[in-house]
Backbone as numpy.savetxt, mean C-alpha at the origin, in Angstrom:
# Nx Ny Nz CAx CAy CAz Cx Cy Cz
7.92 3.26 -21.89 7.06 4.45 -21.88 7.91 5.63 -21.87
7.58 6.60 -22.60 8.38 7.91 -22.71 8.07 8.81 -21.52
8.94 9.68 -21.26 8.67 10.69 -20.21 7.40 11.43 -20.34
7.09 11.76 -21.59 5.87 12.48 -21.95 4.65 11.61 -21.62
4.73 10.31 -21.92 3.60 9.38 -21.65 3.37 9.23 -20.13
4.60 9.11 -19.42 4.48 8.93 -17.95 3.90 10.23 -17.33
4.26 11.33 -17.80 3.72 12.60 -17.20 2.27 12.71 -17.51
1.85 12.28 -18.74 0.38 12.33 -19.04 -0.39 11.32 -18.11
0.17 10.16 -17.86 -0.46 9.19 -17.02 -0.55 9.74 -15.55
0.58 10.36 -15.08 0.58 10.95 -13.75 -0.53 12.02 -13.58
-0.64 12.86 -14.62 -1.65 13.91 -14.47 -3.07 13.30 -14.53
-3.25 12.32 -15.37 -4.63 11.66 -15.45 -4.94 10.89 -14.18
-3.96 10.47 -13.47 -4.14 9.66 -12.21 -4.39 10.64 -11.00
-3.95 11.78 -11.01 -4.03 12.75 -9.89 -5.38 12.82 -9.22
-6.50 12.98 -10.00 -7.85 13.10 -9.38 -8.20 11.75 -8.75
-7.85 10.67 -9.23 -8.14 9.36 -8.60 -7.40 9.18 -7.34
-6.17 9.51 -7.36 -5.42 9.47 -6.11 -5.86 10.41 -5.03
-6.24 11.57 -5.40 -6.78 12.51 -4.43 -8.05 11.97 -3.85
-8.87 11.37 -4.66 -10.15 10.87 -4.15 -9.83 9.71 -3.23
-8.88 8.79 -3.57 -8.46 7.72 -2.70 -8.07 8.22 -1.34
-7.21 9.23 -1.33 -6.61 9.83 -0.07 -7.74 10.35 0.74
-8.73 11.08 0.06 -9.89 11.61 0.83 -10.74 10.57 1.44
-10.96 9.44 0.70 -11.81 8.37 1.31 -11.04 7.75 2.49
-9.77 7.46 2.35 -8.98 6.93 3.48 -9.00 7.81 4.63
-8.77 9.11 4.37 -8.67 10.11 5.51 -10.01 10.17 6.19
-11.14 10.05 5.49 -12.48 10.04 6.10 -12.75 8.88 7.08
-12.02 7.81 6.80 -12.17 6.64 7.61 -11.56 6.84 9.06
-10.47 7.61 9.10 -9.85 7.85 10.38 -8.82 6.86 10.73
-8.89 5.69 10.31 -7.91 4.61 10.52 -8.17 3.46 9.50
-7.16 2.68 9.26 -7.27 1.65 8.25 -6.51 0.42 8.62
-7.08 -0.73 8.37 -6.45 -2.00 8.48 -6.39 -2.59 7.01
-5.11 -2.73 6.51 -5.04 -3.11 5.09 -4.58 -4.63 5.13
-5.25 -5.44 4.36 -4.85 -6.80 4.24 -3.66 -6.78 3.23
-2.54 -7.07 3.77 -1.30 -6.93 3.10 -0.70 -8.22 2.60
-0.51 -8.35 1.24 0.02 -9.56 0.67 1.49 -9.32 0.11
1.91 -8.05 0.12 3.12 -7.64 -0.53 3.08 -7.59 -2.04
1.89 -7.80 -2.63 1.69 -7.63 -4.06 1.65 -6.07 -4.32
1.55 -5.82 -5.63 1.51 -4.45 -6.10 0.38 -3.62 -5.44
-0.86 -4.29 -5.58 -2.09 -3.60 -5.10 -2.06 -3.27 -3.64
-1.85 -4.31 -2.79 -1.88 -4.01 -1.30 -0.69 -3.16 -0.85
0.37 -3.30 -1.60 1.55 -2.39 -1.21 1.19 -0.98 -1.48
0.57 -0.71 -2.61 0.17 0.67 -2.97 -0.84 1.20 -1.98
-1.84 0.40 -1.74 -2.88 0.84 -0.77 -2.28 1.12 0.65
-1.46 0.27 1.04 -0.85 0.40 2.36 0.05 1.72 2.32
0.81 1.93 1.32 1.67 3.17 1.24 0.80 4.39 1.30
-0.37 4.38 0.53 -1.19 5.61 0.58 -1.79 5.74 1.94
-2.25 4.67 2.48 -2.91 4.75 3.82 -1.89 5.29 4.88
-0.76 4.71 4.81 0.32 5.19 5.77 0.70 6.71 5.58
0.76 7.13 4.33 0.95 8.51 4.04 -0.12 9.39 4.60
-1.36 8.97 4.46 -2.59 9.77 4.92 -2.82 9.66 6.41
-2.68 8.47 6.93 -3.10 8.21 8.36 -1.87 8.02 9.36
-0.70 7.87 8.81 0.45 7.65 9.68 0.25 6.34 10.42
0.45 6.34 11.76 0.34 5.13 12.59 -1.02 4.55 12.76
-2.02 5.32 12.21 -3.40 4.78 12.30 -3.66 3.88 11.06
-2.68 3.64 10.25 -2.75 2.62 9.15 -1.97 1.43 9.55
-2.60 0.26 9.57 -2.00 -0.96 10.04 -2.12 -2.00 8.93
-1.11 -2.81 8.72 -1.15 -3.91 7.85 -1.45 -5.22 8.56
-2.14 -6.15 7.92 -2.45 -7.48 8.42 -2.11 -8.43 7.42
-1.33 -9.44 7.79 -1.09 -10.56 6.83 -1.41 -11.86 7.53
-2.19 -12.59 6.89 -2.58 -13.95 7.38 -1.53 -14.96 7.16
-1.39 -15.81 8.13 -0.50 -16.89 7.95 -1.27 -18.15 7.69
-0.77 -18.92 6.76 -1.53 -20.13 6.29 -0.52 -21.21 5.87
-0.82 -22.46 6.12 0.06 -23.53 5.61 0.23 -23.46 4.03
-0.71 -22.75 3.43 -0.61 -22.61 1.95 0.47 -21.68 1.52
1.05 -20.90 2.46 2.12 -19.94 2.16 3.43 -20.45 2.70
4.40 -20.71 1.95 5.69 -21.28 2.39 6.33 -20.34 3.47
6.94 -20.89 4.46 7.60 -20.12 5.48 8.59 -19.11 4.89
9.39 -19.41 3.91 10.36 -18.54 3.29 9.62 -17.30 2.72
8.47 -17.49 2.19 7.66 -16.37 1.53 7.12 -15.41 2.74
6.78 -16.11 3.81 6.22 -15.28 5.00 7.41 -14.46 5.57
8.60 -15.06 5.66 9.79 -14.30 6.11 10.16 -13.16 5.19
10.14 -13.40 3.96 10.41 -12.31 2.92 9.32 -11.19 3.13
8.10 -11.56 3.28 7.05 -10.56 3.44 7.27 -9.76 4.67
7.58 -10.47 5.78 7.78 -9.74 7.04 8.97 -8.79 6.97
10.06 -9.23 6.34 11.22 -8.45 6.12 10.97 -7.19 5.32
10.06 -7.34 4.30 9.73 -6.18 3.42 8.94 -5.10 4.24
8.42 -5.34 5.34 7.63 -4.37 6.10 8.46 -3.67 7.19
9.64 -4.10 7.38 10.49 -3.47 8.48 11.09 -2.20 8.07
10.99 -1.22 8.85 11.50 0.12 8.61 13.04 0.13 8.83
13.77 0.54 7.86 15.21 0.48 7.96 15.75 1.52 8.87
14.92 2.55 9.25 15.47 3.63 10.12 15.54 3.18 11.56
């Protein structure tokens, strides 16, 4: 994608992102079902930006998910600071 196309996409997405942030803010807090996929990562990032510590991620543990994958998921949520 060219820089011009990316900028056009960013501008077109702004109203949707603003609406998403307003909806999340109106909730006051959020519990995000977090799988570490693209969608839940994006939703969690936006919720954390809007709500700060009132945005919490939840990941279910299941025998269907290998332990190595759960460890990788957990590690991806740790704040390096």
